[in-house]
LOMI-192257 format. One line per field, with one value per residue: residue in one letter; x, y, z of N, C-alpha, C in turn; residue number from 0. Coordinates in pm, 1 decimal, decimal comma. Atoms other than C-alpha are relative to their C-alpha. Layout:
BEGIN
aa <- c(A; ...) $
npx <- c(X; ...) $
npy <- c(Y; ...) $
npz <- c(Z; ...) $
capx <- c(X; ...) $
capy <- c(Y; ...) $
capz <- c(Z; ...) $
cpx <- c(X; ...) $
cpy <- c(Y; ...) $
cpz <- c(Z; ...) $
i <- c(NUM; ...) $
% end
This chain:
BEGIN
aa <- c(M; N; Q; I; T; E; M; L; L; T; I; A; M; G; V; V; G; V; A; I; L; A; L; I; V; S; K; N; S; N; T; A; G; V; I; Q; A; S; A; S; G; F; G; N; V; L; D; V; A; I; S; P; V; T; G; A; T; T; A; P; N; L; A; Y; P; G; G; M; G; T; G; N; V; F; G; G; F; S; P; S; P; V; V; N; M; Y; G) $
npx <- c(-58,5; 43,8; -120,9; -184,6; 15,5; 84,8; -109,0; -84,5; 27,3; -31,2; -109,9; -37,4; 75,0; -13,5; -200,7; 38,3; 26,5; -89,5; -136,8; 11,7; 22,1; -184,8; -81,6; 91,1; -49,1; -94,4; -56,2; -87,0; 130,6; 41,7; 151,1; 45,1; -22,3; 77,9; 101,3; -12,4; -57,4; 115,0; 70,8; -28,2; 22,4; 161,8; 68,7; -77,9; 62,9; 157,1; 15,1; -5,6; 93,0; 127,3; -73,8; 105,9; 134,5; -16,1; -74,7; -114,7; -78,4; -98,0; -77,7; 7,3; -73,8; -96,8; -118,3; 35,8; -107,1; -141,4; -54,1; -85,8; 111,2; 80,1; -79,1; -23,6; -102,0; -5,9; 128,6; 116,4; 72,5; -3,3; 145,8; -7,3; 115,4; 30,3; -86,5; 65,7; -104,6; 48,4; 62,1) $
npy <- c(-129,8; -163,6; 47,0; 20,6; -125,3; -62,7; 64,8; -110,6; -140,5; 47,9; 47,6; -120,6; -87,3; 18,1; -86,4; -129,9; 30,3; 48,6; -148,9; -146,0; 33,5; -53,4; -153,7; -61,9; 39,9; 19,7; -124,0; -83,6; -104,2; -115,6; 28,1; -138,5; -118,9; 64,9; -16,6; -124,5; -77,8; 31,6; -86,9; -141,5; -30,0; 58,9; -80,6; -124,5; 19,9; -47,4; -132,1; -57,2; 25,3; -74,6; -99,8; -96,6; -11,4; -52,3; -99,0; -12,4; 19,9; 41,7; 50,3; 182,8; 80,8; 87,0; 75,6; 180,4; 32,7; 28,1; -64,1; -121,1; -164,8; 46,9; -6,1; 91,3; 15,9; 175,2; 76,2; -13,3; -109,9; -160,5; -30,1; -158,9; -62,2; -10,7; -122,6; -90,8; -158,0; -145,9; -54,2) $
npz <- c(38,6; -126,6; -145,5; -11,7; 11,2; -159,9; -139,3; 56,3; -37,9; -192,0; -87,8; 50,7; -95,4; -81,4; -57,8; -6,2; -131,3; -117,9; 41,0; -60,9; -156,4; -61,2; -6,3; -91,1; -119,6; -45,3; -102,4; 79,9; 35,9; -93,6; 24,9; -90,7; 45,4; 134,5; 8,2; -34,5; 72,9; 124,0; -74,4; -14,2; 180,2; 30,9; -74,7; 111,7; 111,3; -35,4; -0,5; 187,5; 76,6; -46,1; -54,9; 96,5; -93,2; -157,7; -27,6; -63,2; 71,1; -103,5; 15,0; -48,7; -99,5; 62,1; -110,3; 11,6; -130,9; -1,9; 72,0; -59,2; -38,7; -107,1; -133,0; -63,8; 19,5; -39,1; 70,0; -44,8; 32,4; -40,6; 43,5; -0,6; 34,9; 115,5; -55,9; 112,2; 78,5; -6,6; -105,0) $
capx <- c(-8322,7; -8520,7; -8435,0; -8074,7; -8149,7; -8356,5; -8074,7; -7799,5; -7967,3; -8061,7; -7716,0; -7583,9; -7815,3; -7739,2; -7355,7; -7452,7; -7650,4; -7381,2; -7085,5; -7327,6; -7391,3; -6993,1; -6944,5; -7226,2; -7129,9; -6785,5; -6505,6; -6330,1; -6657,5; -6781,3; -7173,2; -7254,5; -7077,4; -7247,1; -7577,2; -7519,8; -7342,1; -7665,3; -7879,6; -7741,1; -7715,2; -8078,8; -8176,6; -7951,1; -8145,4; -8476,1; -8377,0; -8307,5; -8588,6; -8889,3; -8617,9; -8879,8; -9167,9; -9043,3; -8849,2; -8512,0; -8234,2; -7952,0; -7643,7; -7578,2; -7466,2; -7141,7; -7043,3; -7051,1; -6856,4; -6517,2; -6453,3; -6281,4; -6432,2; -6659,3; -6436,7; -6467,2; -6102,1; -6148,0; -6434,5; -6820,3; -7062,5; -7095,7; -7424,9; -7355,6; -7656,0; -7785,7; -7626,7; -7837,4; -7601,1; -7810,8; -7943,8) $
capy <- c(-9926,7; -9654,3; -9902,9; -9887,3; -9527,7; -9434,8; -9685,2; -9463,1; -9150,6; -9267,8; -9422,2; -9040,5; -8835,4; -9061,0; -8962,9; -8591,7; -8670,4; -8805,5; -8511,3; -8215,7; -8372,3; -8413,5; -8041,2; -7934,7; -8134,6; -8124,0; -7913,3; -7755,6; -7570,1; -7271,9; -7365,2; -7073,0; -6818,7; -6978,0; -6940,2; -6569,0; -6454,9; -6599,8; -6433,0; -6096,4; -6092,6; -6201,6; -5909,1; -5645,5; -5791,9; -5731,5; -5388,0; -5268,6; -5421,5; -5239,7; -4902,4; -4739,3; -4778,8; -4700,9; -4401,0; -4559,0; -4563,6; -4780,1; -4887,3; -5280,0; -5480,7; -5615,9; -5713,0; -6131,1; -6322,6; -6320,7; -6046,3; -5743,2; -5396,9; -5622,2; -5522,5; -5885,1; -5995,0; -6401,1; -6473,4; -6522,4; -6301,1; -5934,6; -5784,1; -5367,1; -5190,9; -5068,3; -4685,4; -4429,3; -4268,3; -3998,7; -3907,2) $
capz <- c(15209,1; 15465,0; 15751,3; 15699,1; 15615,1; 15969,7; 16196,1; 16038,7; 16147,4; 16510,0; 16582,1; 16416,4; 16654,8; 16904,0; 16926,5; 16869,6; 17188,6; 17345,4; 17206,7; 17334,2; 17694,0; 17741,8; 17641,2; 17883,4; 18207,3; 18125,5; 18346,5; 18059,9; 17970,8; 18055,9; 18018,6; 18273,6; 18070,2; 17747,4; 17834,7; 18018,1; 17718,1; 17472,4; 17716,2; 17726,1; 17342,3; 17328,0; 17585,0; 17344,8; 17073,8; 17215,9; 17347,7; 16948,1; 16854,2; 17083,1; 17102,3; 16783,9; 17019,8; 17361,1; 17221,0; 17461,5; 17338,1; 17554,3; 17503,3; 17475,6; 17748,6; 17668,2; 18015,6; 17974,8; 18247,0; 18278,4; 18045,3; 18056,6; 18186,4; 18421,1; 18708,7; 18791,1; 18732,4; 18850,7; 18629,3; 18699,4; 18699,2; 18710,5; 18619,6; 18479,7; 18466,0; 18119,8; 18084,5; 17862,8; 17560,2; 17552,0; 17798,0) $
cpx <- c(-22,8; -41,7; 162,8; -8,7; -46,1; 123,9; 105,9; 16,9; 4,9; 143,7; 85,4; -65,4; -11,7; 147,1; -6,9; -68,9; 125,4; 110,6; -62,5; -40,8; 132,0; 13,2; -104,3; 41,9; 185,8; 63,7; 48,4; -126,7; -65,3; -143,1; -59,5; -13,9; -37,7; -140,1; -1,6; 26,7; -161,1; -93,3; -26,8; 19,9; -140,5; -56,5; 30,0; -119,1; -119,6; -40,2; 9,0; -102,8; -123,5; 65,9; -121,1; -93,5; -36,6; 50,2; 141,1; 59,7; 139,3; 103,1; 35,6; 32,2; 112,2; 68,7; -31,4; 144,9; 154,1; 87,3; 34,0; -102,1; -158,8; -35,4; -31,3; 127,4; 47,1; -156,7; -141,9; -52,0; -21,3; -74,3; 72,8; -113,9; 17,7; 14,3; -85,8; 71,1; -35,3; -76,1; 59,0) $
cpy <- c(140,4; -62,7; 54,5; 160,6; 119,4; -95,1; 89,8; 130,4; -3,0; -64,0; 198,3; 72,2; -5,4; 69,7; 92,8; 39,5; 69,2; 110,7; 119,5; -15,8; -42,0; 126,8; 44,3; -20,5; 7,7; 134,8; 99,0; 124,8; 114,5; 2,2; 144,5; 107,7; 24,5; 72,0; 171,1; 96,1; 11,6; 105,0; 102,0; 25,3; -17,5; 106,4; 150,3; 24,4; 63,8; 204,7; 77,9; -2,4; 125,0; 161,0; 93,4; 27,9; 77,4; 108,9; -31,7; -13,0; -41,8; -72,2; -146,6; -42,1; -79,4; -59,9; -163,5; -30,8; -47,6; 145,1; 128,6; 93,9; -108,2; 45,0; -128,3; -91,0; -178,2; -92,0; 14,9; 95,4; 116,5; 100,2; 133,5; 15,2; 85,9; 163,7; 48,2; 92,0; 113,7; 47,8; 85,9) $
cpz <- c(131,1; 114,3; 44,4; 28,0; 151,7; 109,4; -2,4; 96,8; 129,9; 67,2; -21,7; 125,2; 149,7; 94,2; 3,3; 111,8; 90,1; 42,2; 105,6; 149,7; 16,3; 13,8; 101,3; 143,1; 13,4; 96,9; -41,6; 11,6; 57,5; -62,9; 46,4; -55,4; -149,5; -27,7; 82,0; -108,5; -147,4; 35,4; -21,3; -163,3; -51,6; 2,7; -62,4; -100,6; -9,9; 1,9; -118,1; 7,1; 49,8; 28,2; -117,6; 82,4; 99,4; -22,6; 96,7; -89,5; 81,8; -81,2; -26,4; 129,8; -25,3; 117,6; 25,4; 123,2; -35,8; -45,3; 14,3; 6,1; 91,7; 158,6; 84,2; -47,3; 17,3; -94,6; 47,3; -10,1; 30,6; -81,6; -21,4; -39,9; -138,9; -5,8; -161,2; -94,8; -11,0; 18,8; 134,5) $
i <- c(0; 1; 2; 3; 4; 5; 6; 7; 8; 9; 10; 11; 12; 13; 14; 15; 16; 17; 18; 19; 20; 21; 22; 23; 24; 25; 26; 27; 28; 29; 30; 31; 32; 33; 34; 35; 36; 37; 38; 39; 40; 41; 42; 43; 44; 45; 46; 47; 48; 49; 50; 51; 52; 53; 54; 55; 56; 57; 58; 59; 60; 61; 62; 63; 64; 65; 66; 67; 68; 69; 70; 71; 72; 73; 74; 75; 76; 77; 78; 79; 80; 81; 82; 83; 84; 85; 86) $
% end
């Protein structure tokens, strides 16, 4: 019974791995945008976490690739500076 469970889990993990790889390399996926948005979100979380120690208060960076307000209507990366809301 243990070998059957291990075999089924191995097959399931292989199928999931192939599906993830297909999503990453697909022309329809926006892999770069997802990575940039994740990194930006993580940076925002870090900024908020250290603000009580540093005393810095900054607005979250909401400039995601291809998003409205980035100044880049054709998509891609458009970095924006962090703006101090209180100073």
